C-alpha positions as CSV (number, residue, x, y, z in Angstrom):
1,M,7.6,-30.6,-16.1
2,E,7.5,-29.7,-12.4
3,R,6.2,-26.0,-11.7
4,V,8.0,-24.4,-8.5
5,A,7.5,-20.9,-7.0
6,W,10.8,-18.9,-6.0
7,V,10.6,-17.7,-2.5
8,A,12.8,-14.9,-1.1
9,G,11.8,-14.2,2.7
10,S,8.1,-15.1,2.3
11,V,7.3,-13.1,-0.9
12,V,7.0,-15.0,-4.3
13,I,9.2,-13.7,-6.8
14,A,8.9,-16.2,-9.7
15,V,6.5,-19.0,-11.0
16,T,8.3,-21.2,-13.6
17,G,10.2,-24.9,-13.7
18,P,12.7,-26.2,-11.8
19,Q,15.8,-23.9,-12.0
20,P,19.1,-23.9,-10.6
21,P,19.5,-22.7,-6.7
22,I,19.9,-19.1,-6.0
23,H,21.4,-17.8,-3.0
24,G,18.7,-16.5,-0.5
25,V,15.7,-18.2,-2.6
26,E,13.8,-20.9,-1.7
27,V,12.4,-23.5,-4.2
28,V,8.9,-24.4,-3.6
29,S,7.2,-27.3,-5.2
30,L,3.6,-26.8,-6.6
31,S,0.9,-28.7,-6.6
32,E,-2.0,-28.6,-10.0
33,Q,-4.2,-26.1,-8.1
34,E,-1.9,-23.7,-7.0
35,T,-1.3,-20.7,-8.7
36,P,0.5,-18.1,-6.9
37,A,0.9,-14.4,-8.1
38,I,4.2,-12.8,-7.9
39,G,4.3,-10.6,-4.6
40,A,2.2,-13.4,-2.9
41,I,3.2,-14.2,0.4
42,F,3.9,-17.9,1.2
43,R,3.5,-19.8,4.3
44,A,4.3,-23.4,4.6
45,D,2.0,-24.5,7.5
46,A,-1.3,-22.6,6.4
47,E,-3.6,-23.6,4.2
48,P,-3.7,-22.1,1.5
49,R,-0.1,-21.8,1.3
50,F,0.0,-18.8,-0.7
51,E,-1.8,-15.6,0.2
52,V,-2.5,-12.7,-2.3
53,V,-1.8,-9.2,-0.5
54,Q,-3.5,-6.4,-2.0
55,M,-0.9,-4.4,-3.3
56,R,-1.2,-0.7,-2.4
57,K,-0.5,2.6,-4.8
58,T,1.5,5.2,-2.9
59,S,2.6,7.3,-5.6
60,G,1.5,8.9,-9.0
61,L,-2.1,9.2,-7.1
62,S,-4.7,11.5,-8.4
63,Y,-6.3,14.0,-6.0
64,V,-9.5,11.8,-6.0
65,E,-7.3,8.7,-5.4
66,F,-6.0,10.4,-2.4
67,L,-9.1,11.9,-0.8
68,G,-10.3,8.2,-1.4
69,L,-7.8,6.9,1.2
70,F,-10.1,9.0,4.0
71,S,-13.3,8.1,5.3
72,V,-16.2,10.2,4.6
73,A,-16.3,11.4,8.1
74,E,-12.9,12.2,7.9
75,E,-13.0,14.1,5.0
76,I,-16.0,16.1,5.7
77,A,-14.3,17.2,8.9
78,I,-11.0,17.8,6.8
79,K,-13.2,20.0,4.2
80,A,-15.5,22.0,7.2
81,S,-11.9,22.6,9.1
82,G,-11.7,26.4,10.2
83,N,-8.0,25.9,10.0
84,P,-6.9,28.3,7.4
85,A,-3.6,25.8,6.3
86,V,-6.2,23.2,5.2
87,P,-7.6,24.9,1.9
88,V,-4.0,25.7,1.3
89,L,-3.1,22.1,1.6
90,L,-6.1,20.7,-0.2
91,G,-5.5,23.6,-3.2
92,R,-1.7,22.4,-3.3
93,L,-2.5,18.6,-3.8
94,Q,-5.5,19.2,-6.2
95,A,-3.3,21.3,-8.3
96,A,-0.3,18.6,-8.3
97,A,-0.1,16.2,-11.3
98,A,0.7,13.3,-9.3
99,I,0.6,12.7,-5.5
100,N,3.4,10.4,-3.9
101,L,2.4,9.5,-0.1
102,A,6.0,9.7,0.9
103,S,6.8,13.2,-0.3
104,P,7.5,16.0,2.3
105,Q,4.7,17.8,1.2
106,V,2.1,14.9,1.9
107,T,4.0,14.0,5.4
108,E,3.6,18.0,6.3
109,G,0.1,17.9,5.0
110,L,-0.8,15.1,7.5
111,Q,0.8,16.5,10.3
112,L,-1.2,19.6,9.6
113,L,-4.4,17.3,10.1
114,I,-2.9,15.8,13.2
115,A,-2.1,18.8,14.9
116,A,-5.8,20.5,13.7
117,G,-7.5,17.2,15.2
118,L,-8.6,15.9,12.1
119,V,-7.0,12.4,11.7
120,T,-5.0,10.5,14.5
121,E,-1.2,9.8,14.2
122,E,-2.1,6.0,13.5
123,R,-4.7,6.9,10.5
124,A,-1.9,9.5,9.1
125,A,0.6,6.6,9.4
126,E,-2.2,4.2,7.4
127,I,-2.8,7.1,4.8
128,Q,1.1,7.4,4.1
129,R,1.1,3.6,3.6
130,G,-1.9,3.8,0.9
131,V,-4.3,2.1,3.8
132,P,-7.7,3.4,3.2
133,L,-10.3,3.5,6.1
């Protein structure tokens, strides 16, 4: 039986045998060596054709996972900051059962860190997307 990957846009959404076409989904025949994962990016003109992308956790983070998004230098600068709002922010994050990077509290906290000169706007955007340094 022929194995195929279902690709929506450029993202693999299923790997299975041939199925009837679904509107907006491309069916890509797989070689014996290809075993794309769900969520892999498909590029017809690249070798290999399927690229696994790192999935980033953006919700349900622990305090330690959140701090892991910062470099050691950034974390030291944040903890050594003389800004009285920074320890309040850190205390609230530490007390949270789970941290959601899209929450208004995290957005406000990152804006505080930007205003205090502790992270750049670019780094804050990366942190909010779950990209560690």
